[in-house]
Each structure stands twice: as C-alpha cells, then as structure tokens.
N, C-alpha and C positions, 0 to 999 in steps of 0.2 A: 820548841816547848820548854817552860822553865819550871825550876820546881814551885817557883812560888803560886801557880795555879793549883794545888795542890797543899798548899798550907793549913789548911783547914781539916783535912781526911784523916780520921784515927782509925776506921775500922773497914777491912776488906771484904765486900763481898763477893763472895767467888763463882762463878757458873764452875760447873764438872765436866761434860761431855764436848771433849775438844778444847778446853782452855787448862785443865790438871789432868785429865785421861787422856791418854793418846789412841781412841777408840775409831777413827776414820777409816781406818782400814778395814776393819772387823763389819762395820758398818755396810760399806760398800759392799763386802761380801757378801752380808747376808740380806741385803736387798738384790743381789743380782742371784740370790737363792728363788728371788719368787716372782722377777723378771723371767727369767730362763722359763720356769713353769709354765709361765702366761704366753710365751712366744714373743716376749717385747726385747726390744733392745737393751742391750747388756750396758752398765753405768763403767766408763773409764774414770781415774780420778780425776781429770780436769775438767768432766762434765758433770761431776758430782758437785765440786766446788762452784760450779757455775749454777745449779739449779736447787740443791736443796734449802730448806725453807721453813719456816712456820706459819701458819700451823701445817703440821706436816700431813695432812689430809691434801693440802693443794700441792703438796712435793710430789705425793702420790699421783694425782694426776695428772703434773708434768711428765710425768716418765709414762703415761699413757694408761692407766690403772681404770677401768669403766666401773663405777661404782652402781649404773643402773645395771652392770651384768651383777656384781657382788657387791655386798657391803663393805663399806669401810671397813670395820672390826675384823675379817676375815683374814686380808693381808696384813693390816696391824697388830692383830696376836700372831702369825703367823714370823712376821719380821721380829716382834719380841722373844720368841721362840730360839730363833738362828741368831739373836744377838746375844742370847743368856747363854749359850753353847759357847760361844766365840767369845765372849767375855773375859776367861780367865789368862786370854794369849793379849788382853790390853793391860799396858801398864802405864807409869806418869811419865809423862815427860821427864825428860831428863832432868831439869833446872828445878823442877816441883819442890823437892824436898827441900833442897838449900834455899831456896826461896820464901820457902815457909817459914822455915828457921831463920833468917835472916829479916823476915817484916815482923814474926813472935818478939825475938831480941831488940828490936827499935821499938819495940811499943804497940805496935799494930794488933786490933782486935780481928779477928776473921773467922768468917761463917762462910756456907757452902747452902748458893740458890740454883738451886736443879729443877728440870724438865724431867728427870729420873723417878722412877716409882720409887717412895720413900724406904721401903725395906733395903731394897735392893742395890739404892744408894749408899746406904749404913752398910751393909756389909761388902760394899766393893771401898768404901772410904777406911773401914777395918782391916780387909787383908791386905790392902795395899799400905799398911803403916803410918798414917795420917790421923788420924783420927783424934787423935790428942791438941793438935794444933787451932781445932775449931771451939768456938762458943756456940755454934751452934747449926745441926744438917736439916736443909729444910727442901724434903722431894714434893714428890706430888702424889696424889691419892690412886694413879693407876697409870696403865701402861701406854696411853694414848697421845702423851707429850702436847697437851693441847696447849699449851703457855704456863708462865707462872709470874705474871704480873699477880694476881692476886695473892698467891703463897709467898711473894715477898713483901706483900702490904703487911700478911699477918705476921710476918718474921720481925719487921720493922716494930709493928707494934707491943710483941709480945717482949722484945729485946729495949723495948726504949730509945730506937736508935735517928737522931737526928741525919735526916737528906745529908743537909749541908757536911754531914762529915764522912759520908758513907763514897767508897771507889768502887763501883761496878766494873768487874775483870770478866771478859768473855769473848766468844771468838763469833757471833753471828751479829747479825742485825736486829733479830730479837732479844739478843742482849742489852743493843743501845735503847730502845723499844720501853724494856722492863726498866732500865736506869732511867727514862726520861719519865715512865709513870712513878715512879717511888721518888722522882726529884733529887736524883743522886748524879753526879760525875761518870762518865767511864770510860776507860781504855776498851779496847779491842785486841785481841793477838791473834794474826795470822798465821796462825799455824794448826788450824782445825779444820771445823766443818765449812767453811765460806773463802773465796776469794781474798784477797788483798784489794785488788780493785773494786769488788763488791761492797767491801765493810770502806771503803776509804770516799765513798758518799758523802755531801751536806759537812764535810769538814770534821767528820767522827775523827777521834786520837785512836791511831794505831801502829799498834808497834809489831816488831816478829819475833820478839821472844822474852822469857820471860826476864832473862835477865837485863836486856833493855827495858823492862816495865820497870824494875827495882832501881834504876838510878833518876826515875823522875821523881822518886818519894823522899821527900824529907822525912828526918827521925821526930816522931812524936814526943 
C-alpha cells in the first residue's frame, strides 16, 4: 500500500479502547469475574480475540449469558463496575504519545470517537496526559457501548468534517463499519480487542502497530 491512497487525509479520527488505550487485559479480567460468578467458562486471551464483538449484547450471549434468566443490564453494569475499578491500571500503548505528537507536528487534526461513556472517556484521556492533542472527544451517553455511528455523524456535523479528508483508526471490525457509515477511510491496528485474522477480512487495511501506521501517512 502506498502513501498516495491517503493523500487527501488531514484529520485522524481515533478510536480509544484497544487503539490508544491498552485495556484488553482489564476487559478480560472484568468479564471473567462475571463468568466465574455464573459458573461459565472463563475467557483466555486467545478466545477473547476471537469472540469479542459489537453489539456487546451479542458478545455476552456468545459467552453463555442467558438473558431469559437475567436482563442484559445486570451483567453489563456489573462489568462496567469491574472495568472502572481496574481502569487506573490501563495505560496507553507505548507509541501513543510519540505518534500523537508526530501527527500534530505534521499538521493533522485529531479527534477521538469512542464507545466509552463521555465523562469517563474525557477523564481517562486527561489523566493520561494527552487531552491537548485532540480538537474534540466524542463518547456515548451511557455505559452500554451500543455503538458509535450516530455519535460519529454528530461529530462530523459539529466540526464540519469532510469524509474524504478523514481517516478512522481502530482495532475492531465495528470501527470499519463506523468508517463505512461515515464515508471515510479506515486503518485497523491489530493489537487491541480482535485478532488480526478477523480484521483482515474483505481486504481491510491492517497494521501491527502505530509506528507502522504513521509510515503510511504523508505530511499535510
């Protein structure tokens, strides 16, 4: 793949969880708490990368949750309690700060579009010291991670972003779906919540690291 494919890009739309924030292990641990309580098989990292999906209700069902026995809201809220208790342990991927600084220096606008609840998202980004790199931070209104297509459309309208000038960077097939709905390009980074094998379907552009990613992008 050559740089010319991204010659029109001037705005980077970042996913957060699994793309900038390395939170895979705390997600596995938090879910295993719930599975253990219900006598369900625990997740390994390998199985997690194969089964994690959006909408997350489908992911829960794939793990054996029975929503005829209990409503989805019950384990979903329990998971978020577990997750936020562990969240301070989750750090940025090693290359994040250098990548954000490099792209800013090269002239790219940068925004965050996440399925994380808005207040938690902003707090986490501030705490990790990268808030000032972004022109906007867009999370969702609740903790149920229903997706972010609608939120993305609102973000594009608010900032008057042109789809042809935007590149969405994420770590899941849902990020590719979001990019398609928004009409923008997409690169997936295979170090987050889904396996490289899953991400490679349908000719998706997949890189192994942020370092590999920035090598594709020309100076604005």
